[in-house]
PDB file of N, CA, C and O in Angstrom:
ATOM      1  N   UNK A   1      -0.580  13.764   7.305  1.00  0.00           N
ATOM      2  CA  UNK A   1      -1.267  12.491   7.422  1.00  0.00           C
ATOM      3  C   UNK A   1      -0.981  11.605   6.202  1.00  0.00           C
ATOM      4  O   UNK A   1      -0.803  10.394   6.334  1.00  0.00           O
ATOM      5  N   UNK A   2      -0.940  12.221   5.015  1.00  0.00           N
ATOM      6  CA  UNK A   2      -0.662  11.429   3.814  1.00  0.00           C
ATOM      7  C   UNK A   2       0.701  10.760   3.910  1.00  0.00           C
ATOM      8  O   UNK A   2       0.849   9.591   3.553  1.00  0.00           O
ATOM      9  N   UNK A   3       1.697  11.499   4.390  1.00  0.00           N
ATOM     10  CA  UNK A   3       3.038  10.908   4.486  1.00  0.00           C
ATOM     11  C   UNK A   3       3.075   9.782   5.514  1.00  0.00           C
ATOM     12  O   UNK A   3       3.787   8.797   5.316  1.00  0.00           O
ATOM     13  N   UNK A   4       2.328   9.905   6.598  1.00  0.00           N
ATOM     14  CA  UNK A   4       2.274   8.818   7.585  1.00  0.00           C
ATOM     15  C   UNK A   4       1.608   7.584   6.986  1.00  0.00           C
ATOM     16  O   UNK A   4       2.056   6.458   7.203  1.00  0.00           O
ATOM     17  N   UNK A   5       0.540   7.804   6.237  1.00  0.00           N
ATOM     18  CA  UNK A   5      -0.139   6.679   5.595  1.00  0.00           C
ATOM     19  C   UNK A   5       0.738   6.026   4.541  1.00  0.00           C
ATOM     20  O   UNK A   5       0.772   4.802   4.416  1.00  0.00           O
ATOM     21  N   UNK A   6       1.447   6.856   3.782  1.00  0.00           N
ATOM     22  CA  UNK A   6       2.374   6.314   2.777  1.00  0.00           C
ATOM     23  C   UNK A   6       3.448   5.466   3.447  1.00  0.00           C
ATOM     24  O   UNK A   6       3.772   4.375   2.977  1.00  0.00           O
ATOM     25  N   UNK A   7       3.995   5.972   4.540  1.00  0.00           N
ATOM     26  CA  UNK A   7       5.030   5.216   5.255  1.00  0.00           C
ATOM     27  C   UNK A   7       4.472   3.886   5.749  1.00  0.00           C
ATOM     28  O   UNK A   7       5.119   2.848   5.606  1.00  0.00           O
ATOM     29  N   UNK A   8       3.286   3.913   6.324  1.00  0.00           N
ATOM     30  CA  UNK A   8       2.670   2.675   6.812  1.00  0.00           C
ATOM     31  C   UNK A   8       2.420   1.704   5.661  1.00  0.00           C
ATOM     32  O   UNK A   8       2.669   0.505   5.786  1.00  0.00           O
ATOM     33  N   UNK A   9       1.929   2.226   4.547  1.00  0.00           N
ATOM     34  CA  UNK A   9       1.669   1.371   3.388  1.00  0.00           C
ATOM     35  C   UNK A   9       2.937   0.790   2.795  1.00  0.00           C
ATOM     36  O   UNK A   9       2.982  -0.388   2.440  1.00  0.00           O
ATOM     37  N   UNK A  10       3.969   1.620   2.689  1.00  0.00           N
ATOM     38  CA  UNK A  10       5.243   1.145   2.133  1.00  0.00           C
ATOM     39  C   UNK A  10       5.884   0.093   3.026  1.00  0.00           C
ATOM     40  O   UNK A  10       6.405  -0.910   2.539  1.00  0.00           O
ATOM     41  N   UNK A  11       5.844   0.320   4.323  1.00  0.00           N
ATOM     42  CA  UNK A  11       6.414  -0.654   5.260  1.00  0.00           C
ATOM     43  C   UNK A  11       5.664  -1.976   5.151  1.00  0.00           C
ATOM     44  O   UNK A  11       6.274  -3.044   5.102  1.00  0.00           O
ATOM     45  N   UNK A  12       4.344  -1.896   5.115  1.00  0.00           N
ATOM     46  CA  UNK A  12       3.531  -3.114   5.005  1.00  0.00           C
ATOM     47  C   UNK A  12       3.815  -3.834   3.686  1.00  0.00           C
ATOM     48  O   UNK A  12       4.051  -5.042   3.672  1.00  0.00           O
ATOM     49  N   UNK A  13       3.792  -3.092   2.585  1.00  0.00           N
ATOM     50  CA  UNK A  13       3.998  -3.702   1.269  1.00  0.00           C
ATOM     51  C   UNK A  13       5.399  -4.296   1.157  1.00  0.00           C
ATOM     52  O   UNK A  13       5.555  -5.432   0.709  1.00  0.00           O
ATOM     53  N   UNK A  14       6.411  -3.542   1.557  1.00  0.00           N
ATOM     54  CA  UNK A  14       7.784  -4.044   1.453  1.00  0.00           C
ATOM     55  C   UNK A  14       7.968  -5.292   2.313  1.00  0.00           C
ATOM     56  O   UNK A  14       8.573  -6.270   1.873  1.00  0.00           O
ATOM     57  N   UNK A  15       7.453  -5.255   3.522  1.00  0.00           N
ATOM     58  CA  UNK A  15       7.576  -6.414   4.401  1.00  0.00           C
ATOM     59  C   UNK A  15       6.927  -7.650   3.809  1.00  0.00           C
ATOM     60  O   UNK A  15       7.508  -8.735   3.827  1.00  0.00           O
ATOM     61  N   UNK A  16       5.716  -7.484   3.281  1.00  0.00           N
ATOM     62  CA  UNK A  16       5.013  -8.618   2.678  1.00  0.00           C
ATOM     63  C   UNK A  16       5.715  -9.113   1.417  1.00  0.00           C
ATOM     64  O   UNK A  16       5.861 -10.318   1.213  1.00  0.00           O
ATOM     65  N   UNK A  17       6.148  -8.174   0.572  1.00  0.00           N
ATOM     66  CA  UNK A  17       6.859  -8.563  -0.652  1.00  0.00           C
ATOM     67  C   UNK A  17       8.158  -9.296  -0.328  1.00  0.00           C
ATOM     68  O   UNK A  17       8.449 -10.341  -0.910  1.00  0.00           O
ATOM     69  N   UNK A  18       8.934  -8.745   0.599  1.00  0.00           N
ATOM     70  CA  UNK A  18      10.219  -9.356   0.953  1.00  0.00           C
ATOM     71  C   UNK A  18      10.022 -10.733   1.583  1.00  0.00           C
ATOM     72  O   UNK A  18      10.732 -11.680   1.245  1.00  0.00           O
ATOM     73  N   UNK A  19       9.060 -10.844   2.497  1.00  0.00           N
ATOM     74  CA  UNK A  19       8.828 -12.118   3.178  1.00  0.00           C
ATOM     75  C   UNK A  19       8.424 -13.201   2.178  1.00  0.00           C
ATOM     76  O   UNK A  19       8.939 -14.318   2.226  1.00  0.00           O
ATOM     77  N   UNK A  20       7.511 -12.873   1.283  1.00  0.00           N
ATOM     78  CA  UNK A  20       7.074 -13.878   0.316  1.00  0.00           C
ATOM     79  C   UNK A  20       8.139 -14.169  -0.736  1.00  0.00           C
ATOM     80  O   UNK A  20       8.247 -15.301  -1.209  1.00  0.00           O
ATOM     81  N   UNK A  21       8.923 -13.163  -1.105  1.00  0.00           N
ATOM     82  CA  UNK A  21       9.975 -13.374  -2.107  1.00  0.00           C
ATOM     83  C   UNK A  21      11.065 -14.298  -1.578  1.00  0.00           C
ATOM     84  O   UNK A  21      11.695 -15.014  -2.356  1.00  0.00           O
ATOM     85  N   UNK A  22      11.294 -14.294  -0.278  1.00  0.00           N
ATOM     86  CA  UNK A  22      12.282 -15.210   0.296  1.00  0.00           C
ATOM     87  C   UNK A  22      11.810 -16.651   0.197  1.00  0.00           C
ATOM     88  O   UNK A  22      12.622 -17.571   0.100  1.00  0.00           O
ATOM     89  N   UNK A  23      10.500 -16.846   0.223  1.00  0.00           N
ATOM     90  CA  UNK A  23       9.940 -18.194   0.179  1.00  0.00           C
ATOM     91  C   UNK A  23       9.886 -18.765  -1.229  1.00  0.00           C
ATOM     92  O   UNK A  23      10.173 -19.941  -1.453  1.00  0.00           O
ATOM     93  N   UNK A  24       9.509 -17.903  -2.181  1.00  0.00           N
ATOM     94  CA  UNK A  24       9.320 -18.387  -3.554  1.00  0.00           C
ATOM     95  C   UNK A  24       9.305 -17.192  -4.495  1.00  0.00           C
ATOM     96  O   UNK A  24       9.246 -16.040  -4.065  1.00  0.00           O
ATOM     97  N   UNK A  25       9.358 -17.487  -5.770  1.00  0.00           N
ATOM     98  CA  UNK A  25       9.240 -16.426  -6.772  1.00  0.00           C
ATOM     99  C   UNK A  25       7.808 -15.907  -6.739  1.00  0.00           C
ATOM    100  O   UNK A  25       6.852 -16.682  -6.776  1.00  0.00           O
ATOM    101  N   UNK A  26       7.672 -14.598  -6.670  1.00  0.00           N
ATOM    102  CA  UNK A  26       6.347 -13.997  -6.591  1.00  0.00           C
ATOM    103  C   UNK A  26       5.633 -14.063  -7.937  1.00  0.00           C
ATOM    104  O   UNK A  26       6.228 -13.821  -8.987  1.00  0.00           O
ATOM    105  N   UNK A  27       4.374 -14.390  -7.884  1.00  0.00           N
ATOM    106  CA  UNK A  27       3.535 -14.356  -9.077  1.00  0.00           C
ATOM    107  C   UNK A  27       2.760 -13.040  -9.085  1.00  0.00           C
ATOM    108  O   UNK A  27       2.724 -12.322  -8.086  1.00  0.00           O
ATOM    109  N   UNK A  28       2.149 -12.739 -10.213  1.00  0.00           N
ATOM    110  CA  UNK A  28       1.315 -11.543 -10.274  1.00  0.00           C
ATOM    111  C   UNK A  28       0.152 -11.636  -9.288  1.00  0.00           C
ATOM    112  O   UNK A  28      -0.278 -10.621  -8.741  1.00  0.00           O
ATOM    113  N   UNK A  29      -0.353 -12.832  -9.061  1.00  0.00           N
ATOM    114  CA  UNK A  29      -1.432 -13.021  -8.088  1.00  0.00           C
ATOM    115  C   UNK A  29      -0.949 -12.706  -6.675  1.00  0.00           C
ATOM    116  O   UNK A  29      -1.681 -12.108  -5.886  1.00  0.00           O
ATOM    117  N   UNK A  30       0.287 -13.108  -6.352  1.00  0.00           N
ATOM    118  CA  UNK A  30       0.861 -12.785  -5.042  1.00  0.00           C
ATOM    119  C   UNK A  30       0.952 -11.275  -4.853  1.00  0.00           C
ATOM    120  O   UNK A  30       0.592 -10.743  -3.802  1.00  0.00           O
ATOM    121  N   UNK A  31       1.435 -10.600  -5.880  1.00  0.00           N
ATOM    122  CA  UNK A  31       1.599  -9.145  -5.809  1.00  0.00           C
ATOM    123  C   UNK A  31       0.240  -8.468  -5.692  1.00  0.00           C
ATOM    124  O   UNK A  31       0.088  -7.505  -4.941  1.00  0.00           O
ATOM    125  N   UNK A  32      -0.742  -8.963  -6.427  1.00  0.00           N
ATOM    126  CA  UNK A  32      -2.091  -8.392  -6.354  1.00  0.00           C
ATOM    127  C   UNK A  32      -2.679  -8.562  -4.955  1.00  0.00           C
ATOM    128  O   UNK A  32      -3.345  -7.658  -4.450  1.00  0.00           O
ATOM    129  N   UNK A  33      -2.438  -9.706  -4.331  1.00  0.00           N
ATOM    130  CA  UNK A  33      -2.940  -9.931  -2.974  1.00  0.00           C
ATOM    131  C   UNK A  33      -2.265  -8.987  -1.982  1.00  0.00           C
ATOM    132  O   UNK A  33      -2.922  -8.455  -1.088  1.00  0.00           O
ATOM    133  N   UNK A  34      -0.971  -8.780  -2.133  1.00  0.00           N
ATOM    134  CA  UNK A  34      -0.250  -7.852  -1.257  1.00  0.00           C
ATOM    135  C   UNK A  34      -0.770  -6.433  -1.469  1.00  0.00           C
ATOM    136  O   UNK A  34      -0.974  -5.693  -0.507  1.00  0.00           O
ATOM    137  N   UNK A  35      -0.980  -6.061  -2.715  1.00  0.00           N
ATOM    138  CA  UNK A  35      -1.531  -4.730  -3.005  1.00  0.00           C
ATOM    139  C   UNK A  35      -2.905  -4.577  -2.357  1.00  0.00           C
ATOM    140  O   UNK A  35      -3.180  -3.564  -1.713  1.00  0.00           O
ATOM    141  N   UNK A  36      -3.756  -5.565  -2.524  1.00  0.00           N
ATOM    142  CA  UNK A  36      -5.105  -5.518  -1.957  1.00  0.00           C
ATOM    143  C   UNK A  36      -5.057  -5.375  -0.436  1.00  0.00           C
ATOM    144  O   UNK A  36      -5.790  -4.567   0.135  1.00  0.00           O
ATOM    145  N   UNK A  37      -4.200  -6.157   0.219  1.00  0.00           N
ATOM    146  CA  UNK A  37      -4.086  -6.080   1.676  1.00  0.00           C
ATOM    147  C   UNK A  37      -3.559  -4.727   2.132  1.00  0.00           C
ATOM    148  O   UNK A  37      -4.029  -4.178   3.129  1.00  0.00           O
ATOM    149  N   UNK A  38      -2.588  -4.191   1.408  1.00  0.00           N
ATOM    150  CA  UNK A  38      -2.010  -2.893   1.757  1.00  0.00           C
ATOM    151  C   UNK A  38      -3.043  -1.784   1.605  1.00  0.00           C
ATOM    152  O   UNK A  38      -3.166  -0.923   2.476  1.00  0.00           O
ATOM    153  N   UNK A  39      -3.780  -1.804   0.507  1.00  0.00           N
ATOM    154  CA  UNK A  39      -4.788  -0.769   0.283  1.00  0.00           C
ATOM    155  C   UNK A  39      -5.943  -0.892   1.270  1.00  0.00           C
ATOM    156  O   UNK A  39      -6.523   0.119   1.667  1.00  0.00           O
ATOM    157  N   UNK A  40      -6.284  -2.109   1.671  1.00  0.00           N
ATOM    158  CA  UNK A  40      -7.309  -2.298   2.697  1.00  0.00           C
ATOM    159  C   UNK A  40      -6.855  -1.680   4.011  1.00  0.00           C
ATOM    160  O   UNK A  40      -7.643  -1.039   4.706  1.00  0.00           O
ATOM    161  N   UNK A  41      -5.593  -1.873   4.349  1.00  0.00           N
ATOM    162  CA  UNK A  41      -5.032  -1.259   5.556  1.00  0.00           C
ATOM    163  C   UNK A  41      -5.231   0.254   5.517  1.00  0.00           C
ATOM    164  O   UNK A  41      -5.631   0.854   6.514  1.00  0.00           O
ATOM    165  N   UNK A  42      -4.957   0.862   4.384  1.00  0.00           N
ATOM    166  CA  UNK A  42      -5.090   2.313   4.273  1.00  0.00           C
ATOM    167  C   UNK A  42      -6.548   2.755   4.285  1.00  0.00           C
ATOM    168  O   UNK A  42      -6.879   3.787   4.871  1.00  0.00           O
ATOM    169  N   UNK A  43      -7.415   1.988   3.648  1.00  0.00           N
ATOM    170  CA  UNK A  43      -8.837   2.360   3.644  1.00  0.00           C
ATOM    171  C   UNK A  43      -9.415   2.357   5.055  1.00  0.00           C
ATOM    172  O   UNK A  43     -10.341   3.112   5.351  1.00  0.00           O
ATOM    173  N   UNK A  44      -8.875   1.522   5.912  1.00  0.00           N
ATOM    174  CA  UNK A  44      -9.359   1.437   7.288  1.00  0.00           C
ATOM    175  C   UNK A  44      -8.678   2.442   8.212  1.00  0.00           C
ATOM    176  O   UNK A  44      -8.936   2.455   9.415  1.00  0.00           O
ATOM    177  N   UNK A  45      -7.825   3.271   7.660  1.00  0.00           N
ATOM    178  CA  UNK A  45      -7.079   4.234   8.479  1.00  0.00           C
ATOM    179  C   UNK A  45      -7.963   5.314   9.075  1.00  0.00           C
ATOM    180  O   UNK A  45      -7.575   5.958  10.049  1.00  0.00           O
ATOM    181  N   UNK A  46      -9.141   5.523   8.509  1.00  0.00           N
ATOM    182  CA  UNK A  46     -10.012   6.569   9.039  1.00  0.00           C
ATOM    183  C   UNK A  46     -10.377   6.314  10.493  1.00  0.00           C
ATOM    184  O   UNK A  46     -10.668   7.258  11.227  1.00  0.00           O
ATOM    185  N   UNK A  47     -10.367   5.063  10.924  1.00  0.00           N
ATOM    186  CA  UNK A  47     -10.676   4.752  12.319  1.00  0.00           C
ATOM    187  C   UNK A  47      -9.641   5.345  13.263  1.00  0.00           C
ATOM    188  O   UNK A  47      -9.986   5.794  14.357  1.00  0.00           O
ATOM    189  N   UNK A  48      -8.382   5.352  12.855  1.00  0.00           N
ATOM    190  CA  UNK A  48      -7.344   5.923  13.717  1.00  0.00           C
ATOM    191  C   UNK A  48      -7.282   7.437  13.612  1.00  0.00           C
ATOM    192  O   UNK A  48      -6.630   8.083  14.433  1.00  0.00           O
ATOM    193  N   UNK A  49      -7.942   8.012  12.625  1.00  0.00           N
ATOM    194  CA  UNK A  49      -7.917   9.467  12.453  1.00  0.00           C
ATOM    195  C   UNK A  49      -8.884  10.171  13.392  1.00  0.00           C
ATOM    196  O   UNK A  49      -8.912  11.402  13.423  1.00  0.00           O
ATOM    197  N   UNK A  50      -9.673   9.433  14.154  1.00  0.00           N
ATOM    198  CA  UNK A  50     -10.631  10.048  15.070  1.00  0.00           C
ATOM    199  C   UNK A  50      -9.952  10.889  16.142  1.00  0.00           C
ATOM    200  O   UNK A  50     -10.572  11.793  16.703  1.00  0.00           O
ATOM    201  N   UNK A  51      -8.694  10.604  16.429  1.00  0.00           N
ATOM    202  CA  UNK A  51      -7.989  11.400  17.432  1.00  0.00           C
ATOM    203  C   UNK A  51      -7.696  12.807  16.930  1.00  0.00           C
ATOM    204  O   UNK A  51      -7.416  13.703  17.727  1.00  0.00           O
ATOM    205  N   UNK A  52      -7.757  13.011  15.607  1.00  0.00           N
ATOM    206  CA  UNK A  52      -7.595  14.341  15.028  1.00  0.00           C
ATOM    207  C   UNK A  52      -8.997  14.881  14.752  1.00  0.00           C
ATOM    208  O   UNK A  52      -9.535  14.686  13.662  1.00  0.00           O
ATOM    209  N   UNK A  53      -9.581  15.548  15.720  1.00  0.00           N
ATOM    210  CA  UNK A  53     -10.995  15.919  15.637  1.00  0.00           C
ATOM    211  C   UNK A  53     -11.304  16.910  14.522  1.00  0.00           C
ATOM    212  O   UNK A  53     -12.406  16.880  13.974  1.00  0.00           O
ATOM    213  N   UNK A  54     -10.382  17.775  14.174  1.00  0.00           N
ATOM    214  CA  UNK A  54     -10.635  18.782  13.142  1.00  0.00           C
ATOM    215  C   UNK A  54      -9.980  18.428  11.817  1.00  0.00           C
ATOM    216  O   UNK A  54      -9.735  19.309  10.993  1.00  0.00           O
ATOM    217  N   UNK A  55      -9.697  17.167  11.604  1.00  0.00           N
ATOM    218  CA  UNK A  55      -8.978  16.758  10.406  1.00  0.00           C
ATOM    219  C   UNK A  55      -9.849  15.848   9.556  1.00  0.00           C
ATOM    220  O   UNK A  55     -10.407  14.869  10.051  1.00  0.00           O
ATOM    221  N   UNK A  56      -9.960  16.170   8.294  1.00  0.00           N
ATOM    222  CA  UNK A  56     -10.692  15.331   7.347  1.00  0.00           C
ATOM    223  C   UNK A  56      -9.706  14.332   6.744  1.00  0.00           C
ATOM    224  O   UNK A  56      -8.844  14.710   5.951  1.00  0.00           O
ATOM    225  N   UNK A  57      -9.830  13.073   7.112  1.00  0.00           N
ATOM    226  CA  UNK A  57      -8.849  12.055   6.729  1.00  0.00           C
ATOM    227  C   UNK A  57      -9.034  11.533   5.311  1.00  0.00           C
ATOM    228  O   UNK A  57      -8.071  11.067   4.701  1.00  0.00           O
ATOM    229  N   UNK A  58     -10.232  11.599   4.781  1.00  0.00           N
ATOM    230  CA  UNK A  58     -10.502  10.973   3.481  1.00  0.00           C
ATOM    231  C   UNK A  58      -9.594  11.460   2.351  1.00  0.00           C
ATOM    232  O   UNK A  58      -9.110  10.627   1.585  1.00  0.00           O
ATOM    233  N   UNK A  59      -9.336  12.767   2.204  1.00  0.00           N
ATOM    234  CA  UNK A  59      -8.420  13.189   1.131  1.00  0.00           C
ATOM    235  C   UNK A  59      -7.004  12.637   1.305  1.00  0.00           C
ATOM    236  O   UNK A  59      -6.357  12.276   0.322  1.00  0.00           O
ATOM    237  N   UNK A  60      -6.524  12.570   2.535  1.00  0.00           N
ATOM    238  CA  UNK A  60      -5.186  12.026   2.787  1.00  0.00           C
ATOM    239  C   UNK A  60      -5.148  10.538   2.473  1.00  0.00           C
ATOM    240  O   UNK A  60      -4.178  10.047   1.895  1.00  0.00           O
ATOM    241  N   UNK A  61      -6.186   9.829   2.849  1.00  0.00           N
ATOM    242  CA  UNK A  61      -6.261   8.395   2.562  1.00  0.00           C
ATOM    243  C   UNK A  61      -6.303   8.169   1.054  1.00  0.00           C
ATOM    244  O   UNK A  61      -5.603   7.298   0.535  1.00  0.00           O
ATOM    245  N   UNK A  62      -7.118   8.946   0.352  1.00  0.00           N
ATOM    246  CA  UNK A  62      -7.221   8.812  -1.107  1.00  0.00           C
ATOM    247  C   UNK A  62      -5.887   9.107  -1.787  1.00  0.00           C
ATOM    248  O   UNK A  62      -5.505   8.412  -2.728  1.00  0.00           O
ATOM    249  N   UNK A  63      -5.180  10.126  -1.319  1.00  0.00           N
ATOM    250  CA  UNK A  63      -3.878  10.470  -1.908  1.00  0.00           C
ATOM    251  C   UNK A  63      -2.862   9.357  -1.674  1.00  0.00           C
ATOM    252  O   UNK A  63      -2.105   9.010  -2.581  1.00  0.00           O
ATOM    253  N   UNK A  64      -2.839   8.799  -0.472  1.00  0.00           N
ATOM    254  CA  UNK A  64      -1.900   7.715  -0.165  1.00  0.00           C
ATOM    255  C   UNK A  64      -2.217   6.474  -0.993  1.00  0.00           C
ATOM    256  O   UNK A  64      -1.309   5.811  -1.494  1.00  0.00           O
ATOM    257  N   UNK A  65      -3.497   6.160  -1.137  1.00  0.00           N
ATOM    258  CA  UNK A  65      -3.893   5.006  -1.947  1.00  0.00           C
ATOM    259  C   UNK A  65      -3.474   5.207  -3.400  1.00  0.00           C
ATOM    260  O   UNK A  65      -2.969   4.281  -4.036  1.00  0.00           O
ATOM    261  N   UNK A  66      -3.680   6.409  -3.924  1.00  0.00           N
ATOM    262  CA  UNK A  66      -3.294   6.694  -5.314  1.00  0.00           C
ATOM    263  C   UNK A  66      -1.789   6.530  -5.509  1.00  0.00           C
ATOM    264  O   UNK A  66      -1.353   5.961  -6.509  1.00  0.00           O
ATOM    265  N   UNK A  67      -0.996   7.022  -4.563  1.00  0.00           N
ATOM    266  CA  UNK A  67       0.462   6.891  -4.661  1.00  0.00           C
ATOM    267  C   UNK A  67       0.890   5.431  -4.602  1.00  0.00           C
ATOM    268  O   UNK A  67       1.741   5.002  -5.381  1.00  0.00           O
ATOM    269  N   UNK A  68       0.313   4.676  -3.696  1.00  0.00           N
ATOM    270  CA  UNK A  68       0.687   3.263  -3.584  1.00  0.00           C
ATOM    271  C   UNK A  68       0.241   2.468  -4.808  1.00  0.00           C
ATOM    272  O   UNK A  68       0.926   1.532  -5.219  1.00  0.00           O
ATOM    273  N   UNK A  69      -0.890   2.827  -5.387  1.00  0.00           N
ATOM    274  CA  UNK A  69      -1.305   2.157  -6.626  1.00  0.00           C
ATOM    275  C   UNK A  69      -0.290   2.417  -7.731  1.00  0.00           C
ATOM    276  O   UNK A  69       0.038   1.514  -8.499  1.00  0.00           O
ATOM    277  N   UNK A  70       0.212   3.660  -7.815  1.00  0.00           N
ATOM    278  CA  UNK A  70       1.239   3.972  -8.814  1.00  0.00           C
ATOM    279  C   UNK A  70       2.500   3.150  -8.557  1.00  0.00           C
ATOM    280  O   UNK A  70       3.138   2.682  -9.499  1.00  0.00           O
ATOM    281  N   UNK A  71       2.856   2.976  -7.304  1.00  0.00           N
ATOM    282  CA  UNK A  71       4.023   2.172  -6.954  1.00  0.00           C
ATOM    283  C   UNK A  71       3.833   0.724  -7.409  1.00  0.00           C
ATOM    284  O   UNK A  71       4.727   0.148  -8.030  1.00  0.00           O
ATOM    285  N   UNK A  72       2.690   0.141  -7.107  1.00  0.00           N
ATOM    286  CA  UNK A  72       2.437  -1.237  -7.522  1.00  0.00           C
ATOM    287  C   UNK A  72       2.366  -1.353  -9.040  1.00  0.00           C
ATOM    288  O   UNK A  72       2.827  -2.346  -9.604  1.00  0.00           O
ATOM    289  N   UNK A  73       1.798  -0.353  -9.709  1.00  0.00           N
ATOM    290  CA  UNK A  73       1.769  -0.363 -11.181  1.00  0.00           C
ATOM    291  C   UNK A  73       3.189  -0.362 -11.747  1.00  0.00           C
ATOM    292  O   UNK A  73       3.490  -1.100 -12.685  1.00  0.00           O
ATOM    293  N   UNK A  74       4.055   0.467 -11.175  1.00  0.00           N
ATOM    294  CA  UNK A  74       5.452   0.528 -11.629  1.00  0.00           C
ATOM    295  C   UNK A  74       6.159  -0.797 -11.360  1.00  0.00           C
ATOM    296  O   UNK A  74       6.940  -1.267 -12.187  1.00  0.00           O
ATOM    297  N   UNK A  75       5.889  -1.391 -10.217  1.00  0.00           N
ATOM    298  CA  UNK A  75       6.499  -2.673  -9.870  1.00  0.00           C
ATOM    299  C   UNK A  75       6.088  -3.745 -10.882  1.00  0.00           C
ATOM    300  O   UNK A  75       6.920  -4.518 -11.356  1.00  0.00           O
ATOM    301  N   UNK A  76       4.792  -3.779 -11.204  1.00  0.00           N
ATOM    302  CA  UNK A  76       4.310  -4.759 -12.186  1.00  0.00           C
ATOM    303  C   UNK A  76       4.917  -4.501 -13.560  1.00  0.00           C
ATOM    304  O   UNK A  76       5.288  -5.441 -14.262  1.00  0.00           O
ATOM    305  N   UNK A  77       5.018  -3.242 -13.942  1.00  0.00           N
ATOM    306  CA  UNK A  77       5.588  -2.901 -15.252  1.00  0.00           C
ATOM    307  C   UNK A  77       7.045  -3.345 -15.349  1.00  0.00           C
ATOM    308  O   UNK A  77       7.468  -3.843 -16.393  1.00  0.00           O
ATOM    309  N   UNK A  78       7.806  -3.173 -14.292  1.00  0.00           N
ATOM    310  CA  UNK A  78       9.209  -3.600 -14.289  1.00  0.00           C
ATOM    311  C   UNK A  78       9.325  -5.114 -14.391  1.00  0.00           C
ATOM    312  O   UNK A  78      10.244  -5.625 -15.032  1.00  0.00           O
ATOM    313  N   UNK A  79       8.417  -5.822 -13.775  1.00  0.00           N
ATOM    314  CA  UNK A  79       8.467  -7.291 -13.817  1.00  0.00           C
ATOM    315  C   UNK A  79       8.198  -7.825 -15.210  1.00  0.00           C
ATOM    316  O   UNK A  79       8.686  -8.898 -15.565  1.00  0.00           O
ATOM    317  N   UNK A  80       7.427  -7.093 -16.009  1.00  0.00           N
ATOM    318  CA  UNK A  80       7.050  -7.607 -17.323  1.00  0.00           C
ATOM    319  C   UNK A  80       7.970  -7.132 -18.434  1.00  0.00           C
ATOM    320  O   UNK A  80       7.772  -7.501 -19.592  1.00  0.00           O
ATOM    321  N   UNK A  81       8.979  -6.317 -18.109  1.00  0.00           N
ATOM    322  CA  UNK A  81       9.931  -5.871 -19.130  1.00  0.00           C
ATOM    323  C   UNK A  81      10.787  -7.041 -19.594  1.00  0.00           C
ATOM    324  O   UNK A  81      11.097  -7.944 -18.818  1.00  0.00           O
ATOM    325  N   UNK A  82      11.161  -7.013 -20.858  1.00  0.00           N
ATOM    326  CA  UNK A  82      12.051  -8.070 -21.393  1.00  0.00           C
ATOM    327  C   UNK A  82      13.491  -7.702 -21.217  1.00  0.00           C
ATOM    328  O   UNK A  82      14.375  -8.465 -21.606  1.00  0.00           O
TER     329      UNK A  82
END
C-alpha cells in the first residue's frame, strides 16, 4: 500500500510541478502549495482503503507522507544551492 501511495503522490507532484514550471518559474510558495495538495491527497487515501477490510492504512499513509516530505525537502534544498 505504501508503494501505491508513493506512486500516486509522485505522479501528482510531478504532474503539478511540470505543468506549473512550463507556465512560469516556480516560487517556493508554488512548491509549498503543490506539496500541500499532494499530502492532502495522501491523507484522504484512507477512504479508498476500505476495500481492504483487514488492512490498517494509517501506517502506510504515514510512511508515504514522510517519504514525500523528504522528497520535497530535497527539492527545496537543491533550489537554494548556489
